[in-house]
N, C-alpha and C positions, 0 to 999 in steps of 0.2 A: 609731131602730130598730137594734138590734144586728145585726151581720152574721150571716147564717146560716152553717152549716158549708159552707165554700166548696170542697169537694173532692168529686168524683164518686164515687171509690172508697172503699168501707168494707168491714167484715168480711163483709157479705153477698155480696160478689163472690168471696170465697174459698170459698164453699160451693157453687159451681156448676161445679166442675172447671175453674177458671180459674187462670191464673198472675198473681200480683200481687206486685210488689216496690216498696218505697219506700226511697229513699236519703236519709235525714235530711230528709224532707219537701220536698226541693227537686226531686227527680226521681222519677217514678213510671212503672213499666212495667206494662202489662196486656195479656193476650191470652186468648182462649178456644179456642185451637187444639185442646186436648184434650177439649173438650166435644162429644160425639158429636151432640147435638141442636142445636148451634150457638146455644144460648139466650144472649141478652144480658140480664143482670139488670135488672129494672125499678128505676128510680131516680126518686123523687118530685122535684118542683121544688126547685131549689137555686140560690142566687146565687153565681156564679163570680167571686169578688172578687180572686183572687190567682194564677190559673194560666192558662197557655196549654195547651189540650188539642188534640192532633192524633190523629184517628182515621182508620185506613185499613181498608177493608172488603175482605176477600179473596173472600168469597162471601156470598150472601144479601142481606138488606136491613136496615139499621139505621135505626130511626125515632126522630126526635128533634124537640122543639119548642124553638126558641131565640128568646127575646124575642117570643113570640107567633106565630112563623113555623114551620109544620110542614113538615118535609122528610124525604126518604128517601135514604139514602146506600147506594149499590149497589156491585157488584163493581168493583174497581180504582178506587174513588173515595176522595177525600181530603177530610176535614172538619177545618178549623182553627177552634176556638172560642176567641175572645180573652177577656181579663178584662172584668169589668163587664157580664156577660150573665146572663140568667136562663134556666136550662136544665132541661128535663124529658126523660128517656129513656123512651120508650114500649115496651111488650112487642115484642120483635124476635127474629128468627132470623137471625143473621149471624155469620160468622167474622171477628173483628175483632182488630186489635192497636192499641195506643195508647201514645203517648209524651206524658207530661204534665210540664210544667216550670214551676217557680215564676217569677213575672214578673220578679223582680229579676235572676235568672240570665239570662233572655232579653234583657232590656234591657242588661245588662252586655256580653253578646256582641254585640248590635247596635252598641253604641258602639265596640267593639274592631275590628269589621269595617266601620266607617263606613257603616252603614245610615242612610238619610235620616230626617230628623225626621218626615216624613209617615208613613213605615212604622212608626217606633218608637211613634208616638202613636196608631196604629190600634187603638182599643179599641171597646167597645160593638158588636161585630160578629162575623161568622163568614165563612169562605171555603170554598167547596165546588167541587172540581174533579174532572174525570174524567181519570185518568192512563192512559198506555199500559201494557200489561202489563209491558213491559220496565222502565219507570221504577218501577212498583209493586214489582217484584221487587227492585230496587236498595234501596228503602226497607225492604223486609222483611228483606233481608240485614243492613242496618245495625241494624235493631231486634234481630235475633238475636244480633249481636255484643254489643249492650248487655245482652241477656238472659244471655249467657254470662258477662259480667263480673259480673252480679248474683249469679251462683252462686259466685263466688270469696269467700274469707274477707274479713271486714270489715277495712279498714285506712284510715289517714289519706289514702292516695292515691286511694281509691275515688271520692270526689266529684270529684277533679281529672280522673280518667279519664272519668267521666260527663260532665263539662263539655266535654272535648275531643270526645267523641262527639256531644254536643248541638251544638257549633259546626259539626261536619261536617254534621249533619242540617239545621241552619238554612241553611247555605250552599247545600246541595243543593236545598232547597225554593226559595230565592230565585233560584237559577240556572235552575230548570226550571218553576216554577209558571206563569210567564207564557206558556210554550209551549202550555199547555192551557187553553182557554177556561173562564172561571168559569161555574158553573151559577147563574143568577140566580134569586132567590126573592123579593126585595123588590118590593112593588107601587110603582108610580110615581104617587103621588097627593099631594094637598096635605098630608094628615096626616103621611105619611112624610117629606116635605120639611121640615116644621116640626121633626119629631123629629131629623132629621139636622143641621139648623141649630142646634138646642139642643145636640147633642153637640159640634159644632164650637166653639160659644161657651163651653161648659163647659171644654173642653180648653185654650182660650185664656185663660180668666179665673179658673180654680179657685184660684189662689194668693191672689186678693184678694176674690172675691165668692162667698159661700155661701148667699145668700138667693134664693128663688124669684122675688121681685119684680124683681130686676135682670135676670134672663134673660127673664122674661115681657115686660118693657118693651122690651128689645132686639129681641124677636121681634114686638112689636106686638100681643100677645094678653094675655088675662087669666091670672093665676096658676092659677085653677081650670081653665081650658082646657088649659094646659100640663101640669098634673098628670093631666088626663084622657088626654092623649096618651101620657105616660110610663107610666101604668097600663096602657094598651092594649098597649104593646110590652114592658113589663118586669114588670108587676104591682105596681109601686111608684109612689108619688107623686113629683113632681119633687124635693121636699126630700130624700127618701131616696136618689134617684139621685145628687143632688149630694153628699150626705154619703158615700155609698159610694165615689164616685170620689175624693173628697178623701182618704179613709182609704186607698184603694188607693195613691195617690201617696205618702202619708206612710209606709206600710209598706215601699214600695220603698226609700225613703231609710234607714229604720231597718235593713232587711236589709243594705243596702250598707255601713252603718257608718262612712261618711266624715264624717258630721256628728253633733254631739251634739243632745240633745233641745231645748236652748235655741235653738240655731241653726235647727233645723227649725221650731220654733214661730214664730220671727221671719220666716222665708221665707214661711210660710203666712199671715202677717199676723194671727195670733191676738193678742188684746189683752193676754194675759199667758201665761206658761208654765203656770201653774196652770189657766187656762181651757182651754188646749190639752190638758193632761193629762186633765181631766174629759171633754172632747169625745171624745178618743180612747178612753178607758175605756168611755164610754157605748156606743160603736160596737163595740168588740172584746172588752170584758170584762177588758182588761188596761191598766194604766198604761203609757205609753211606755217607761219604764225597765224595767218587768217584761217587756214585749215584747222589748226589747233583750237582756235576760238570758236569756230563753227561746229566742230564735230567732237572734240575730246570730251566735252561736258556730257555727251550722250553715252559715254562708256557706261556699261551697266553698273548699278549701285552695289556697294558692298554693305555689310551690316553696319560698318562704321558711319555710313552716310545717312542712316535712318534715324 
C-alpha cells in the first residue's frame, strides 16, 4: 500500500486567509491569525508518516480524529501528533498556530540533547495538554520569531536558524509539558491494550520481522484479529501498519545521510539490496537512491556547509 501524502498542509490552506511557510519540506509554519472567522480548513483523512505536528489553540475549538479517537483542542491547549498516525481534521472554528517538523530533524535534535530512547521512540500516538496562559504566550512568541525569520530572504543559513529555533522549542516543551497534566483520551480496555502491545513489539522487532504472523503469535491472537484491531485504530490492516513503520525508519536514515543504501538494506535484514529497492519504491513511489537525490540535499546545513 503506497504511503498517502503525509503532510497536513497544502495549497487549500493558503486560500483561507492563513499564513503558510515551508522551509525545504523540513519545517512548516502555519497560523490563521488573520482569518476573521477563525475557520480551520477541512482536511480529509491522511497518514502522517514523516512529521511531528504541534498545534496550539489560542481561542475556539479545533476538532480532530487521530487513530479513531475524536478530540477537541481548546483555548491554551497543546496537541502533539507523532508520526505513524492516521489523522482527520473536522470543520472547526479556532485560532491556531502550528509548528511542523520532519521526523529526522526531531530525532537528530533528540540525540544531541540526550533525550531518552523511550521518548525518541514514542510514535503511533498524540499528546494533549492544557497549558497556563503564560506558558502558551511563551510558545506563541517563539512561533512569531520563527515567522519573522520566514519573512527574511532565502539563504543557506535559513535551515540552520530554523533548526536552532526548533531545538529551543523542543527543550521548552520537554521542560514544561510534565508540569501540566495530560488530557487522556484512550479507553482502557482489552482491545487498546493489545494495540499498544503490538506497537511496542513492532518498535522492538521492525529490523528483523515484517510479517503479521510473527506479531500475532507473540500476542497470542490470530493475524485476522490483529488486523481488525489495527483497522479499528488506524484504518489500515496490520501488514500496512508494519510496512508504514518500517518505511518511516528507513526514510529517517536516508534523510540523515550517514549510511548508504546497501548498508541500510543490511541493517533492515532485507534478503538483497534489489529486494529492498523494490519494497521501498512500492511504498513511496521512489527508489532509495532517487529518494536520496531528491531529499537528502535538503537536510539542514551545518556550519561546515556555509
